[in-house]
C-alpha positions in Angstrom: 131.4 7.0 113.9 133.6 10.0 114.2 131.9 13.1 115.5 130.9 15.6 112.9 132.8 18.9 113.2 130.5 21.9 113.1 127.6 19.8 114.5 126.9 22.7 116.8 125.4 24.5 113.8 122.9 21.7 113.3 121.9 21.9 116.9 121.6 25.7 116.7 119.5 25.3 113.5 117.2 22.8 115.2 116.7 25.1 118.2 115.9 28.1 115.9 113.5 25.9 113.9 111.6 24.8 117.0 111.5 28.4 118.3 110.0 29.6 115.1 107.6 26.7 114.8 106.1 27.4 118.2 105.1 30.9 117.1 108.1 33.2 117.6 108.1 34.1 113.9 104.6 33.3 112.6 105.5 33.9 108.9 108.1 31.3 108.8 106.0 28.8 110.8 103.3 29.3 108.3 105.8 28.6 105.5 106.8 25.3 107.2 103.1 24.4 107.5 102.6 25.1 103.9 105.6 23.0 102.9 104.5 20.0 104.8 100.9 20.4 103.5 102.2 20.7 100.0 104.1 17.5 100.4 100.9 15.8 101.6 98.9 17.2 98.7 101.5 15.8 96.3 101.2 12.4 97.8 97.4 12.6 97.9 97.4 13.5 94.2 99.6 10.6 93.4 97.4 8.4 95.5 94.3 9.4 93.5 96.2 8.6 90.3 97.2 5.2 91.8 93.6 4.5 92.9 92.3 5.1 89.4 95.1 3.0 87.8 94.8 0.2 90.4 91.0 0.1 90.0 91.5 -0.5 86.3 93.6 -3.5 87.2 91.3 -4.8 89.9 93.2 -3.7 93.0 91.3 -2.8 96.2 90.7 0.8 96.6 90.9 0.4 100.4 94.4 -1.0 100.1 95.6 1.8 97.8 93.9 4.4 100.1 95.8 3.0 103.1 99.2 3.0 101.3 98.6 6.5 100.2 97.7 7.6 103.7 100.8 6.1 105.2 103.0 7.8 102.6 101.3 11.1 103.3 102.1 10.7 107.0 105.8 9.8 106.3 106.6 12.4 103.6 107.2 15.4 105.9 109.5 13.4 108.1 111.4 12.0 105.2 111.8 15.5 103.9 113.3 16.5 107.3 115.7 13.6 107.1 116.9 14.6 103.7 117.4 18.2 104.9 119.5 17.0 107.8 121.5 14.8 105.5 122.1 17.8 103.2 123.2 19.9 106.2 125.6 17.2 107.4 127.0 16.8 103.8 127.7 20.5 103.5 129.7 20.4 106.8 131.8 17.6 105.4 132.1 19.2 102.0 133.4 22.5 103.4 136.6 20.8 104.5 137.2 19.4 101.0 136.5 22.8 99.4 138.8 24.6 101.9 141.6 22.2 101.2 141.2 22.4 97.4 141.2 26.2 97.6 144.3 26.2 99.8 146.0 23.8 97.5 145.2 26.1 94.6 146.9 29.0 96.5 150.0 26.9 97.1 150.2 25.7 93.5 150.2 29.2 92.3 153.8 29.6 93.4 154.8 26.9 91.0 153.3 28.6 87.9 153.2 32.3 88.6 155.7 35.0 89.5 156.1 35.5 93.2 154.1 38.7 93.3 151.2 37.3 91.4 151.3 34.0 93.2 151.2 35.8 96.6 148.0 37.6 95.5 146.4 34.3 94.3 147.4 32.6 97.6 145.9 35.3 99.7 142.7 35.2 97.7 142.6 31.4 97.8 143.2 31.2 101.6 140.6 33.9 102.2 138.1 32.0 100.2 138.9 28.7 101.9 138.5 30.4 105.3 135.1 31.8 104.3 134.0 28.4 103.0 134.9 26.7 106.2 133.6 29.4 108.6 130.4 30.4 106.7 129.1 27.0 105.7 127.8 26.3 109.2 125.7 29.4 110.0 124.7 30.1 106.4 124.0 26.7 105.0 123.9 23.9 107.6 122.0 25.8 110.3 119.2 26.9 107.9 118.7 23.4 106.5 118.5 22.0 110.1 116.2 24.8 111.1 113.8 24.0 108.2 113.8 20.3 109.2 112.8 21.2 112.7 110.2 23.7 111.5 108.5 21.0 109.5 108.4 18.7 112.5 107.1 21.4 114.8 104.5 22.5 112.4 103.3 19.1 111.3 103.3 16.6 114.2 101.1 18.5 116.7 98.5 19.1 114.1 97.9 15.3 113.8 96.3 15.3 117.2 94.3 18.5 116.6 90.8 17.4 115.4 90.2 20.8 113.7 93.3 20.5 111.5 92.0 19.2 108.2 94.9 18.2 106.1 97.1 16.3 108.6 94.0 14.5 109.7 93.1 13.5 106.2 95.5 10.5 106.3 94.0 9.4 109.6 90.5 9.4 108.1 91.8 7.6 105.0 93.4 4.9 107.2 90.3 4.5 109.2 88.3 4.0 106.0 90.9 1.6 104.7 91.0 -0.5 107.9 87.3 -0.4 109.0 85.4 0.6 105.9 83.8 3.5 107.8 84.4 7.2 108.3 86.1 8.5 111.4 89.3 9.7 113.0 89.4 8.4 116.6 91.9 9.6 119.1 93.7 6.3 119.4 94.2 6.2 115.6 95.6 9.8 115.6 98.0 8.8 118.3 99.1 5.7 116.3 99.6 7.9 113.2 101.5 10.4 115.2 103.9 7.7 116.4 104.5 6.5 112.8 104.9 10.1 111.6 107.4 10.8 114.3 109.7 8.0 113.3 111.6 9.8 110.5 111.8 12.9 112.6 113.4 10.9 115.4 115.9 9.5 112.9 116.6 13.1 111.7 117.2 14.1 115.4 119.6 11.2 115.8 121.5 12.4 112.8 121.9 15.8 114.3 123.2 14.7 117.7 125.3 11.6 116.8 
């Protein structure tokens, strides 16, 4: 696959997101934590709805609990993947926008007097330049930074026994698998590995 021009802004965004996530700017790190927690709560709410619906149709509550827990583990990573996809798309789209604006400036000479066309062309080329130059730092980098923030805020908390919400899927999986309460270390490590998969895919999208 051809290298993505402007990829440096994705890398810069990821670096900024990780730096913020490890505590350099606590407010934004807290926002990322809240975002991943909100995603989990949405999945948990949907899971409870599924449990009640499935129970009415005779499905096993343990199975539904397990599926819901897996989704809750994967949602933050999937969110990060979508953010990186969006960042990459903006880098590709900026070239199209720049060409269209430049073409508009050139076309003005066919329809307007020379003086007016020159003004339109200057404006169009200036807008095209801004679209090409500013898309990386103003759009792509922040999207990549948010993806990295979510990963930095979410993944380490799976191993922290005092972290209630990220450990909720671990406890739910334990209940689904063994019909008993608990969140042992080995299961938290296994859940961490699963949760890290979409983040690893997002990282691959950034560097490839």
